C-alpha positions in Angstrom: -65.2 117.7 -19.9 -66.2 118.1 -16.3 -63.2 118.8 -14.0 -62.3 116.0 -11.7 -60.1 118.3 -9.5 -60.7 121.7 -7.8 -58.4 123.8 -5.7 -58.5 126.8 -3.5 -56.0 129.0 -1.8 -56.7 130.5 1.6 -54.2 131.9 4.2 -51.2 130.5 2.4 -52.7 127.0 2.2 -53.7 125.4 -1.0 -56.3 122.6 -1.0 -56.6 120.2 -3.9 -59.8 118.1 -3.9 -60.5 115.1 -6.1 -64.2 115.6 -7.2 -65.4 112.4 -8.8 -67.1 110.8 -5.8 -69.5 108.6 -7.8 -66.5 106.7 -9.2 -64.5 107.0 -6.0 -62.1 109.6 -7.4 -60.1 107.3 -9.8 -56.6 108.4 -11.0 -57.4 108.2 -14.7 -55.1 109.5 -17.5 -57.1 112.8 -17.6 -57.2 113.2 -13.8 -53.4 112.5 -13.7 -52.8 115.3 -16.2 -55.0 117.7 -14.3 -53.4 116.9 -11.0 -49.9 117.3 -12.3 -50.8 120.6 -13.9 -52.3 121.8 -10.7 -49.3 120.8 -8.6 -47.0 122.6 -11.0 -49.1 125.7 -11.0 -49.2 125.9 -7.2 -45.5 125.1 -7.0 -44.8 128.5 -8.6 -47.2 130.4 -6.5 -45.2 132.2 -3.7 -48.4 132.8 -1.8 -48.8 129.0 -1.2 -46.7 127.6 1.7 -48.5 124.4 2.4 -50.6 122.0 0.3 -53.4 119.7 1.2 -54.7 116.9 -1.1 -58.0 115.3 -0.2 -60.9 113.4 -1.8 -64.7 113.6 -1.8 -67.5 111.3 -0.9 -66.5 107.8 0.3 -63.0 107.8 -1.1 -59.7 109.7 -1.1 -59.0 107.8 -4.3 -59.7 104.3 -5.6 -56.6 104.3 -7.7 -56.4 103.4 -11.4 -59.4 103.8 -13.6 -60.6 100.2 -14.1 -63.0 101.2 -16.9 -60.1 102.6 -18.9 -58.0 99.5 -18.3 -61.0 97.4 -19.6 -61.2 99.4 -22.8 -57.5 99.0 -23.3 -57.8 95.2 -23.1 -60.8 95.2 -25.5 -58.9 97.2 -28.0 -55.9 94.9 -27.7 -53.6 97.8 -26.4 -53.5 97.2 -22.6 -49.9 98.1 -22.3 -50.3 101.3 -24.3 -53.2 102.4 -22.1 -51.3 101.6 -19.0 -48.2 103.5 -20.2 -50.3 106.6 -21.1 -51.9 106.5 -17.6 -48.6 106.1 -15.8 -46.8 108.9 -17.6 -48.5 111.6 -15.5 -48.9 109.6 -12.3 -45.1 108.9 -12.1 -44.4 112.6 -12.6 -46.7 113.3 -9.7 -45.0 110.7 -7.5 -41.5 112.3 -7.8 -42.9 115.8 -7.8 -44.5 115.3 -4.4 -41.4 113.8 -2.9 -39.4 116.9 -4.1 -42.2 119.5 -3.7 -40.7 122.7 -2.3 -43.6 123.0 0.2 -45.0 120.6 2.8 -47.8 118.4 1.4 -50.5 116.8 3.6 -52.8 114.0 2.5 -56.1 114.4 4.2 -57.6 110.9 3.8 -61.3 110.9 4.1 -62.2 107.4 3.0 -60.9 104.6 0.7 -57.3 104.9 -0.5 -56.7 102.0 -2.8 -53.9 101.1 -5.1 -52.4 104.2 -6.7 -54.8 106.2 -4.5 -53.0 104.8 -1.4 -49.6 105.5 -2.9 -50.7 109.1 -3.7 -51.3 109.5 0.0 -48.0 107.8 0.9 -46.1 110.2 -1.5 -47.2 113.1 0.7 -45.1 114.4 3.7 -47.9 113.9 6.2 -51.1 111.8 6.4 -54.1 112.9 8.5 -56.8 110.3 8.3 -60.4 109.9 9.2 -61.4 107.0 11.4 -63.3 105.8 8.3 -60.2 105.7 6.1 -59.3 102.4 4.6 -56.1 101.5 2.8 -55.4 98.7 0.3 -52.5 97.8 -2.0 -54.9 96.1 -4.5 -52.5 95.7 -7.4 -51.9 92.0 -7.1 -55.7 91.4 -7.3 -55.5 92.4 -10.9 -52.1 90.9 -11.7 -50.1 94.2 -11.2 -47.1 95.2 -9.1 -47.5 98.1 -6.6 -47.3 101.0 -8.9 -47.2 104.8 -8.4 -43.8 104.3 -6.5 -45.4 101.6 -4.3 -42.4 99.3 -4.4 -40.1 101.9 -3.0 -42.6 103.6 -0.7 -43.4 100.2 1.0 -39.9 98.7 1.0 -38.3 101.8 2.5 -40.7 102.1 5.3 -41.7 98.5 6.2 -39.8 95.3 6.9 -39.6 92.9 3.9 -42.2 90.6 5.5 -44.6 93.5 6.1 -44.2 94.9 2.6 -44.7 91.5 0.9 -47.8 90.7 3.0 -49.3 94.1 2.2 -48.4 93.8 -1.5 -49.2 90.2 -2.2 -52.5 89.8 -0.5 -54.1 93.2 -1.1 -55.8 93.2 2.3 -57.6 96.2 3.8 -55.8 98.1 6.5 -57.6 100.4 8.9 -56.3 103.9 9.8 -55.4 102.6 13.2 -53.3 99.7 11.7 -51.6 102.1 9.3 -50.7 104.4 12.1 -49.1 101.5 14.0 -47.0 100.9 10.9 -45.8 104.5 11.0 -47.7 105.8 8.0 -50.3 108.1 9.6 -49.5 111.2 11.7 -53.0 111.6 13.2 -56.4 110.0 13.2 -59.5 112.0 13.8 -63.3 111.7 13.4 -64.8 112.4 9.9 -66.4 115.5 11.3 -63.1 117.0 12.4 -60.9 115.8 9.6 -60.8 119.2 7.8 -60.3 121.1 11.1 -57.4 118.9 12.2 -55.8 118.9 8.8 -55.9 122.7 8.7 -54.3 122.9 12.1 -51.3 120.9 10.8 -51.3 123.0 7.6 -51.4 126.3 9.5 -48.4 125.2 11.6 -46.5 124.2 8.5 -47.5 127.3 6.5 -46.0 129.5 9.2 -42.7 127.6 9.3 -39.4 128.0 7.4 -40.6 126.9 4.0 -37.1 126.9 2.3 -35.7 124.8 5.2 -38.5 122.3 4.8 -37.9 122.1 1.0 -34.1 121.6 1.5 -34.7 118.9 4.1 -37.0 117.0 1.8 -34.4 117.2 -1.0 -31.7 115.9 1.3 -33.9 113.0 2.5 -34.6 112.1 -1.1 -31.0 112.3 -2.2 -29.9 110.2 0.8 -31.7 107.2 -0.8 -29.1 106.9 -3.5 -26.1 109.0 -2.5 -22.9 107.8 -0.7 -22.5 109.0 2.9 -19.4 111.1 2.0 -21.2 112.9 -0.9 -24.4 113.3 1.1 -22.7 114.9 4.0 -21.0 117.4 1.7 -24.4 118.2 0.1 -25.9 118.6 3.5 -23.2 120.9 4.7 -23.5 123.2 1.6 -27.3 123.2 2.0 -26.9 124.3 5.6 -24.7 127.2 4.5 -27.3 128.3 2.0 -30.0 128.0 4.7 -28.0 130.3 7.0 -28.2 133.0 4.3 -32.1 133.1 4.4 -34.4 135.6 6.0 -36.0 132.8 8.0 -32.7 131.9 9.6 -32.1 135.5 10.7 -35.6 135.7 12.1 -35.2 132.3 13.9 -31.9 133.4 15.6 -33.2 136.7 16.8 -36.5 135.2 18.0 -34.6 132.7 20.2 -32.4 135.5 21.6 -35.5 137.7 22.2 -37.4 134.7 23.7 -40.3 134.9 21.3 -41.9 132.9 18.5 -40.2 133.3 15.1 -42.3 134.9 12.4 -41.1 133.0 9.3 -41.8 134.3 5.8 -40.6 131.4 3.7 -37.6 133.2 2.2 
């Protein structure tokens, strides 16, 4: 079977590309397994200190594989097909939120349904002017999956989240940026260049501190204030025992830029 995902590592930055442009890079059961396996592989690679996820052709990802869903209906097992598809996708959603390295979604085109929520699960979004976003689930009688209900409700007002979810309207990159989802918009020709600038900055940063900050942000969603503050305090103590902390302190005293090593 032809691979639907490729990745490369260069200068401490790993780039994962969805490579099924003819079908707008759908997140099928097979692609989900491949993407999750790749994320786990890169997680353990100490050379990698920042991750980029992008698409190819006209789309970042068009979301769930409609052809697979149709086969499930025809065979009388739509729920089973959906469950098998979601098994890997939901692993990806939580993996990205807790990923020990910064993750950038470089959105080159259409990001629809689960494809949009794949982008929202990343730490940063750099988008082409041509990027389009759509929560298309309701158009086929589904709820916003791939963590959509929590991603939208945590970042938008109730009214904004329901409008986006219920109507499945298309949002431009500019409108998404106004809602706070996008960090930078650029031309299609400069998307790779601008994304790499962000990635280079993150790859040269204190990787462990970034990972611990993400973990605390995540835990804060469901932890009491008292417990969260204790967790935060203990994480800060551990951070003060890292090599990056030492380098940061001495760099400030010596009035120079810190050379972080991610340890």
